[in-house]
VEXFIVEX-916352 format. One record per residue (C-alpha): z, x, y negated; chain. Coordinates in nm, 3 decimals. Example, Ala and Ser with C-alpha at 12.3 -4.5 7.8 and 13.67 -1.06 7.14 Angstrom:
BEGIN
{c3->0.780, c1->1.230, c2->0.450, mol->A} .
{c3->0.714, c1->1.367, c2->0.106, mol->A} .
***
This chain:
BEGIN
{c3->11.576, c1->15.977, c2->-4.131, mol->A} .
{c3->11.428, c1->16.236, c2->-4.367, mol->A} .
{c3->11.376, c1->16.202, c2->-4.740, mol->A} .
{c3->11.111, c1->16.394, c2->-4.934, mol->A} .
{c3->11.223, c1->16.483, c2->-5.285, mol->A} .
{c3->11.062, c1->16.738, c2->-5.518, mol->A} .
{c3->10.876, c1->16.902, c2->-5.229, mol->A} .
{c3->11.193, c1->16.950, c2->-5.025, mol->A} .
{c3->11.285, c1->16.751, c2->-4.717, mol->A} .
{c3->11.640, c1->16.618, c2->-4.701, mol->A} .
{c3->11.814, c1->16.418, c2->-4.437, mol->A} .
{c3->11.918, c1->16.077, c2->-4.565, mol->A} .
{c3->12.282, c1->16.185, c2->-4.537, mol->A} .
{c3->12.213, c1->16.491, c2->-4.756, mol->A} .
{c3->12.033, c1->16.274, c2->-5.008, mol->A} .
{c3->12.324, c1->16.027, c2->-5.023, mol->A} .
{c3->12.564, c1->16.319, c2->-5.061, mol->A} .
{c3->12.359, c1->16.456, c2->-5.354, mol->A} .
{c3->12.356, c1->16.111, c2->-5.516, mol->A} .
{c3->12.734, c1->16.086, c2->-5.484, mol->A} .
{c3->12.772, c1->16.435, c2->-5.633, mol->A} .
{c3->12.547, c1->16.336, c2->-5.923, mol->A} .
{c3->12.753, c1->16.022, c2->-5.993, mol->A} .
{c3->13.075, c1->16.222, c2->-5.967, mol->A} .
{c3->12.940, c1->16.490, c2->-6.203, mol->A} .
{c3->12.838, c1->16.221, c2->-6.455, mol->A} .
{c3->13.185, c1->16.066, c2->-6.442, mol->A} .
{c3->13.336, c1->16.411, c2->-6.498, mol->A} .
{c3->13.109, c1->16.462, c2->-6.801, mol->A} .
{c3->13.221, c1->16.124, c2->-6.937, mol->A} .
{c3->13.586, c1->16.222, c2->-6.898, mol->A} .
{c3->13.542, c1->16.568, c2->-7.051, mol->A} .
{c3->13.343, c1->16.451, c2->-7.352, mol->A} .
{c3->13.519, c1->16.124, c2->-7.439, mol->A} .
{c3->13.712, c1->16.292, c2->-7.725, mol->A} .
{c3->13.403, c1->16.460, c2->-7.869, mol->A} .
{c3->13.153, c1->16.348, c2->-8.131, mol->A} .
{c3->12.865, c1->16.125, c2->-8.023, mol->A} .
{c3->12.625, c1->16.413, c2->-8.083, mol->A} .
{c3->12.820, c1->16.639, c2->-7.846, mol->A} .
{c3->12.844, c1->16.361, c2->-7.587, mol->A} .
{c3->12.465, c1->16.312, c2->-7.597, mol->A} .
{c3->12.404, c1->16.689, c2->-7.570, mol->A} .
{c3->12.624, c1->16.695, c2->-7.261, mol->A} .
{c3->12.408, c1->16.426, c2->-7.098, mol->A} .
{c3->12.602, c1->16.108, c2->-7.174, mol->A} .
{c3->12.379, c1->15.801, c2->-7.206, mol->A} .
{c3->12.395, c1->15.619, c2->-7.540, mol->A} .
{c3->12.557, c1->15.309, c2->-7.393, mol->A} .
{c3->12.838, c1->15.529, c2->-7.252, mol->A} .
{c3->12.920, c1->15.708, c2->-7.580, mol->A} .
{c3->13.287, c1->15.660, c2->-7.671, mol->A} .
{c3->13.430, c1->15.640, c2->-8.021, mol->A} .
{c3->13.788, c1->15.706, c2->-8.126, mol->A} .
{c3->14.014, c1->15.411, c2->-8.207, mol->A} .
{c3->13.921, c1->15.244, c2->-8.533, mol->A} .
{c3->13.562, c1->15.364, c2->-8.509, mol->A} .
{c3->13.262, c1->15.167, c2->-8.397, mol->A} .
{c3->12.943, c1->15.288, c2->-8.231, mol->A} .
{c3->12.625, c1->15.236, c2->-8.433, mol->A} .
{c3->12.277, c1->15.375, c2->-8.397, mol->A} .
{c3->12.122, c1->15.552, c2->-8.693, mol->A} .
{c3->11.811, c1->15.382, c2->-8.825, mol->A} .
{c3->11.632, c1->15.713, c2->-8.889, mol->A} .
{c3->11.649, c1->15.855, c2->-8.537, mol->A} .
{c3->11.828, c1->15.607, c2->-8.308, mol->A} .
{c3->12.107, c1->15.854, c2->-8.238, mol->A} .
{c3->12.461, c1->15.720, c2->-8.200, mol->A} .
{c3->12.728, c1->15.763, c2->-8.464, mol->A} .
{c3->13.092, c1->15.658, c2->-8.479, mol->A} .
{c3->13.185, c1->15.500, c2->-8.811, mol->A} .
{c3->13.482, c1->15.309, c2->-8.947, mol->A} .
{c3->13.457, c1->14.944, c2->-8.855, mol->A} .
{c3->13.494, c1->14.838, c2->-9.219, mol->A} .
{c3->13.181, c1->15.039, c2->-9.310, mol->A} .
{c3->12.943, c1->14.902, c2->-9.045, mol->A} .
{c3->12.805, c1->14.611, c2->-9.249, mol->A} .
{c3->12.749, c1->14.830, c2->-9.555, mol->A} .
{c3->12.568, c1->15.096, c2->-9.349, mol->A} .
{c3->12.345, c1->14.827, c2->-9.199, mol->A} .
{c3->12.273, c1->14.677, c2->-9.543, mol->A} .
{c3->12.178, c1->15.020, c2->-9.679, mol->A} .
{c3->11.944, c1->15.078, c2->-9.386, mol->A} .
{c3->12.142, c1->15.373, c2->-9.254, mol->A} .
{c3->12.242, c1->15.198, c2->-8.929, mol->A} .
{c3->12.059, c1->14.954, c2->-8.706, mol->A} .
{c3->12.196, c1->14.602, c2->-8.706, mol->A} .
{c3->12.387, c1->14.467, c2->-8.408, mol->A} .
{c3->12.086, c1->14.289, c2->-8.257, mol->A} .
{c3->11.868, c1->14.599, c2->-8.278, mol->A} .
{c3->12.145, c1->14.816, c2->-8.133, mol->A} .
{c3->12.203, c1->14.571, c2->-7.848, mol->A} .
{c3->11.829, c1->14.561, c2->-7.775, mol->A} .
{c3->11.809, c1->14.942, c2->-7.757, mol->A} .
{c3->12.116, c1->14.968, c2->-7.534, mol->A} .
{c3->11.975, c1->14.700, c2->-7.304, mol->A} .
{c3->11.645, c1->14.888, c2->-7.288, mol->A} .
{c3->11.832, c1->15.203, c2->-7.186, mol->A} .
{c3->12.022, c1->15.016, c2->-6.915, mol->A} .
{c3->11.702, c1->14.849, c2->-6.793, mol->A} .
{c3->11.528, c1->15.188, c2->-6.780, mol->A} .
{c3->11.812, c1->15.329, c2->-6.574, mol->A} .
{c3->11.800, c1->15.029, c2->-6.339, mol->A} .
{c3->11.420, c1->15.056, c2->-6.315, mol->A} .
{c3->11.444, c1->15.424, c2->-6.221, mol->A} .
{c3->11.700, c1->15.341, c2->-5.952, mol->A} .
{c3->11.479, c1->15.061, c2->-5.821, mol->A} .
{c3->11.169, c1->15.283, c2->-5.817, mol->A} .
{c3->11.361, c1->15.557, c2->-5.636, mol->A} .
{c3->11.475, c1->15.306, c2->-5.374, mol->A} .
{c3->11.115, c1->15.186, c2->-5.330, mol->A} .
{c3->10.996, c1->15.544, c2->-5.279, mol->A} .
{c3->11.273, c1->15.606, c2->-5.027, mol->A} .
{c3->11.192, c1->15.286, c2->-4.840, mol->A} .
{c3->10.821, c1->15.374, c2->-4.829, mol->A} .
{c3->10.905, c1->15.723, c2->-4.706, mol->A} .
{c3->11.139, c1->15.581, c2->-4.442, mol->A} .
{c3->10.868, c1->15.343, c2->-4.320, mol->A} .
{c3->10.618, c1->15.628, c2->-4.310, mol->A} .
{c3->10.853, c1->15.846, c2->-4.107, mol->A} .
{c3->10.925, c1->15.562, c2->-3.866, mol->A} .
{c3->10.551, c1->15.505, c2->-3.816, mol->A} .
{c3->10.500, c1->15.877, c2->-3.753, mol->A} .
{c3->10.786, c1->15.879, c2->-3.505, mol->A} .
{c3->10.647, c1->15.571, c2->-3.325, mol->A} .
{c3->10.299, c1->15.725, c2->-3.309, mol->A} .
{c3->10.444, c1->16.046, c2->-3.167, mol->A} .
{c3->10.640, c1->15.853, c2->-2.907, mol->A} .
{c3->10.329, c1->15.650, c2->-2.809, mol->A} .
{c3->10.120, c1->15.965, c2->-2.764, mol->A} .
{c3->10.390, c1->16.123, c2->-2.549, mol->A} .
{c3->10.401, c1->15.821, c2->-2.318, mol->A} .
***
């Protein structure tokens, strides 16, 4: 089977290999950046829901720009009350939206691949019928 992606044709095996490389690269980024600031983690391509904070720190999202920050656990409520950080419900909602977006992209990609596979099978069947 062939897969069309960004105007290049890949075999399905090559596509799967690229996907595995991408997942492996992301895991490597997570490992390399886990001791860095949330800002650095985001710049390196880490998704918000995967940002890691040091022990004793808690992940919050800034109200002004939605970017993650690691703050002392004892300060979270005060930062929320002052409007500096989003509350837990808002943060959870945003993180869920990010996860849903990721899942939606994966689902859409699978649909495109399935459509392409069906199209290639039809072409192959038509070619075989004309040859017979």
